[in-house]
Backbone as JSON, one array per atom type, in Angstrom:
{
  "sequence": "XXXXXXXXXXXXXXXXXXXXXXXXXXXXXXXXXXXXXXXXXXXXXXXXXXXXXXXXXXXXXXXXXXXXXXXXXXXXXXXXXXXXXXXXXXXXXXXXX",
  "N": [[9.54, -20.86, 18.11], [6.56, -19.15, 17.66], [5.79, -17.31, 14.99], [3.52, -15.86, 14.49], [2.73, -14.89, 16.86], [4.29, -12.79, 17.42], [4.77, -9.31, 17.96], [5.24, -5.88, 17.15], [7.22, -3.63, 19.15], [7.15, -0.4, 20.23], [9.24, 1.99, 21.51], [8.77, 4.93, 22.39], [9.21, 8.48, 22.8], [6.94, 9.94, 23.27], [3.38, 9.62, 23.91], [0.96, 7.49, 22.16], [-0.8, 9.42, 21.2], [0.69, 11.65, 20.89], [2.1, 13.97, 18.61], [4.59, 13.45, 17.24], [5.09, 10.7, 17.8], [2.73, 9.53, 16.88], [2.7, 10.08, 14.11], [5.15, 9.2, 13.25], [6.01, 6.63, 14.28], [3.78, 4.97, 15.03], [2.19, 4.98, 12.78], [3.1, 3.02, 11.16], [2.34, 0.66, 12.25], [0.01, -0.97, 11.39], [1.02, -1.93, 8.91], [3.33, -3.3, 9.74], [2.19, -5.33, 11.32], [0.79, -6.74, 9.34], [2.97, -7.58, 7.79], [4.29, -9.25, 9.6], [2.37, -11.24, 9.85], [2.57, -12.45, 7.36], [5.12, -13.41, 7.35], [7.64, -15.87, 6.96], [10.02, -18.49, 7.44], [11.3, -19.69, 5.08], [10.89, -17.64, 3.15], [12.34, -15.55, 4.31], [14.97, -16.6, 4.27], [15.33, -16.82, 1.51], [15.23, -14.09, 0.82], [17.52, -13.2, 2.14], [19.48, -14.6, 0.7], [19.16, -13.37, -1.81], [19.92, -10.76, -1.16], [22.63, -11.15, -0.49], [23.59, -11.99, -2.99], [23.14, -9.63, -4.38], [25.02, -7.93, -3.21], [27.28, -8.81, -4.44], [27.17, -7.93, -6.98], [28.71, -6.38, -9.74], [29.96, -3.11, -9.34], [28.09, -2.34, -7.45], [28.6, -1.09, -5.01], [29.36, 1.54, -5.67], [27.01, 2.37, -6.94], [25.19, 2.24, -4.8], [26.26, 4.18, -3.12], [25.97, 6.44, -4.74], [23.16, 6.65, -4.91], [22.57, 7.03, -2.19], [23.85, 9.5, -1.75], [22.33, 11.07, -3.44], [19.76, 11.01, -2.28], [20.11, 11.42, 0.48], [21.92, 13.42, 1.03], [23.32, 15.88, 3.03], [24.15, 18.43, 2.24], [22.72, 18.83, -0.19], [20.12, 18.56, 0.78], [19.97, 20.72, 2.57], [20.26, 22.81, 0.75], [17.91, 22.5, -0.72], [15.95, 23.02, 1.24], [16.64, 25.68, 1.74], [15.94, 26.83, -0.71], [13.19, 26.47, -0.62], [12.5, 28.12, 1.58], [13.39, 30.57, 0.54], [11.59, 30.86, -1.61], [9.18, 31.01, -0.15], [9.67, 33.35, 1.26], [9.78, 35.22, -0.84], [7.16, 35.0, -1.76], [5.76, 35.95, 0.46], [6.61, 38.62, 0.51], [5.55, 39.46, -1.91], [2.79, 39.29, -1.46], [2.51, 41.2, 0.47], [2.93, 43.54, -0.85]],
  "CA": [[8.83, -19.62, 18.3], [5.45, -18.94, 16.73], [5.94, -15.97, 14.46], [2.24, -15.16, 14.5], [2.54, -14.29, 18.17], [5.16, -11.63, 17.52], [4.19, -7.99, 17.69], [6.27, -4.86, 17.3], [7.23, -2.82, 20.37], [7.69, 0.93, 20.0], [9.65, 2.71, 22.71], [8.79, 6.31, 21.92], [9.27, 9.52, 23.82], [5.6, 10.46, 23.49], [2.29, 8.64, 23.88], [0.44, 7.34, 20.79], [-1.51, 10.63, 20.78], [1.66, 12.7, 20.61], [2.27, 14.14, 17.15], [5.76, 12.75, 16.7], [4.9, 9.26, 17.87], [1.61, 9.11, 16.04], [3.01, 10.14, 12.68], [6.43, 8.59, 12.93], [6.12, 5.21, 14.6], [2.54, 4.21, 15.07], [1.57, 4.89, 11.46], [3.58, 1.8, 10.51], [1.88, -0.52, 12.98], [-0.78, -1.91, 10.56], [1.89, -2.58, 7.92], [4.17, -4.27, 10.44], [1.37, -6.49, 11.69], [0.57, -7.51, 8.11], [4.24, -8.21, 7.41], [4.53, -10.36, 10.53], [1.43, -12.32, 9.52], [3.02, -13.13, 6.13], [6.51, -13.8, 7.52], [7.98, -17.28, 7.17], [11.47, -18.69, 7.36], [11.81, -19.84, 3.71], [10.93, -16.33, 2.49], [13.44, -14.81, 4.9], [16.21, -17.16, 3.75], [15.4, -16.43, 0.11], [15.56, -12.67, 0.8], [18.93, -13.09, 2.52], [20.26, -15.05, -0.46], [19.12, -12.33, -2.84], [20.74, -9.63, -0.7], [24.04, -11.53, -0.63], [23.89, -11.93, -4.42], [23.17, -8.22, -4.77], [26.29, -7.35, -2.76], [28.33, -9.28, -5.33], [26.96, -7.32, -8.3], [29.76, -5.41, -10.06], [29.59, -1.71, -9.27], [26.98, -2.08, -6.54], [29.01, -0.15, -3.97], [29.29, 2.89, -6.24], [25.6, 2.69, -7.16], [24.58, 2.49, -3.5], [26.75, 5.49, -2.65], [25.35, 7.46, -5.57], [21.77, 6.78, -4.47], [22.59, 7.63, -0.85], [24.19, 10.91, -1.9], [21.21, 11.74, -4.09], [18.58, 11.1, -1.42], [20.4, 11.7, 1.88], [23.0, 14.39, 1.14], [23.02, 17.03, 3.87], [24.33, 19.64, 1.44], [21.6, 18.97, -1.11], [18.92, 18.77, 1.58], [20.0, 22.1, 3.06], [20.0, 23.69, -0.4], [16.48, 22.41, -1.05], [15.22, 23.78, 2.25], [16.93, 27.1, 1.5], [15.13, 27.24, -1.86], [11.8, 26.56, -0.14], [12.38, 29.34, 2.38], [13.51, 31.71, -0.37], [10.31, 30.97, -2.31], [8.19, 31.49, 0.81], [9.98, 34.73, 1.54], [9.35, 35.99, -2.0], [5.7, 34.98, -1.76], [5.33, 36.83, 1.54], [6.85, 40.0, 0.08], [4.61, 39.77, -3.01], [1.46, 39.49, -0.91], [2.52, 42.42, 1.29], [3.0, 44.73, -1.72]],
  "C": [[7.74, -19.5, 17.24], [5.49, -17.5, 16.26], [4.65, -15.18, 14.47], [1.93, -14.56, 15.87], [3.45, -13.09, 18.39], [4.37, -10.36, 17.3], [5.27, -6.96, 17.93], [6.11, -4.1, 18.62], [7.88, -1.49, 20.02], [8.01, 1.56, 21.34], [9.84, 4.17, 22.3], [8.8, 7.28, 23.09], [7.87, 9.99, 24.21], [4.58, 9.33, 23.46], [1.81, 8.49, 22.43], [-0.31, 8.58, 20.29], [-0.56, 11.8, 20.52], [1.96, 12.76, 19.13], [3.45, 13.35, 16.6], [5.57, 11.24, 16.71], [3.83, 8.8, 16.9], [2.0, 9.07, 14.58], [4.31, 9.45, 12.3], [6.41, 7.08, 13.14], [4.81, 4.47, 14.42], [1.84, 4.12, 13.72], [1.99, 3.61, 10.74], [3.04, 0.52, 11.15], [1.02, -1.45, 12.13], [0.08, -2.64, 9.54], [2.76, -3.63, 8.58], [3.39, -5.51, 10.84], [1.09, -7.36, 10.48], [1.83, -8.27, 7.71], [4.54, -9.4, 8.32], [3.6, -11.52, 10.26], [1.9, -13.12, 8.31], [4.44, -13.68, 6.26], [6.64, -15.31, 7.65], [9.46, -17.46, 6.88], [11.98, -18.89, 5.93], [11.88, -18.51, 2.96], [12.09, -15.5, 3.01], [14.78, -15.3, 4.34], [16.41, -16.8, 2.28], [15.81, -14.96, -0.02], [17.03, -12.46, 1.16], [19.83, -13.51, 1.37], [20.3, -13.98, -1.54], [19.94, -11.11, -2.44], [22.23, -9.93, -0.84], [24.44, -11.48, -2.1], [24.0, -10.49, -4.9], [24.48, -7.57, -4.36], [27.44, -7.76, -3.68], [28.19, -8.74, -6.75], [28.06, -6.31, -8.57], [29.23, -3.98, -10.01], [28.52, -1.36, -8.25], [27.36, -1.06, -5.47], [28.91, 1.3, -4.46], [27.84, 3.3, -6.46], [24.9, 3.0, -5.85], [25.0, 3.86, -2.97], [26.1, 6.62, -3.43], [23.89, 7.71, -5.14], [21.7, 7.44, -3.09], [22.91, 9.12, -0.93], [23.04, 11.7, -2.51], [20.06, 11.98, -3.11], [18.88, 11.56, 0.02], [21.53, 12.71, 2.08], [22.56, 15.58, 1.99], [23.13, 18.32, 3.09], [23.14, 19.87, 0.5], [20.29, 19.22, -0.35], [18.84, 20.19, 2.1], [19.71, 23.08, 1.92], [18.53, 23.66, -0.79], [15.63, 23.18, -0.04], [15.43, 25.28, 2.06], [16.08, 27.61, 0.35], [13.66, 27.38, -1.45], [11.59, 27.85, 0.65], [12.52, 30.6, 1.53], [12.19, 31.94, -1.11], [9.22, 31.51, -1.38], [8.41, 32.96, 1.14], [9.54, 35.64, 0.39], [7.84, 36.11, -2.04], [5.15, 35.93, -0.7], [5.47, 38.28, 1.12], [5.9, 40.41, -1.05], [3.22, 40.04, -2.47], [1.37, 40.74, -0.06], [2.51, 43.67, 0.42], [1.67, 45.06, -2.32]]
}
């Protein structure tokens, strides 16, 4: 298979002009094309080796969980959104007074 003939396929709900598709999927198309142009098997195998070595690092599971909880916690995300809405609500009331 010639890797330079590969191209990404996006199966999106909306057309490329739709807001969600345009900003979510299609914005990555130039980067993906560049990545595919630079892709080669030795680099892929090296990356796989490094990932396997990383999984064997002492404490990696706890570190991964800690990072996931920090960046993807539903509770923390909801609290942050609540703080934003509280600030917006205060700002609205200040401008109305």
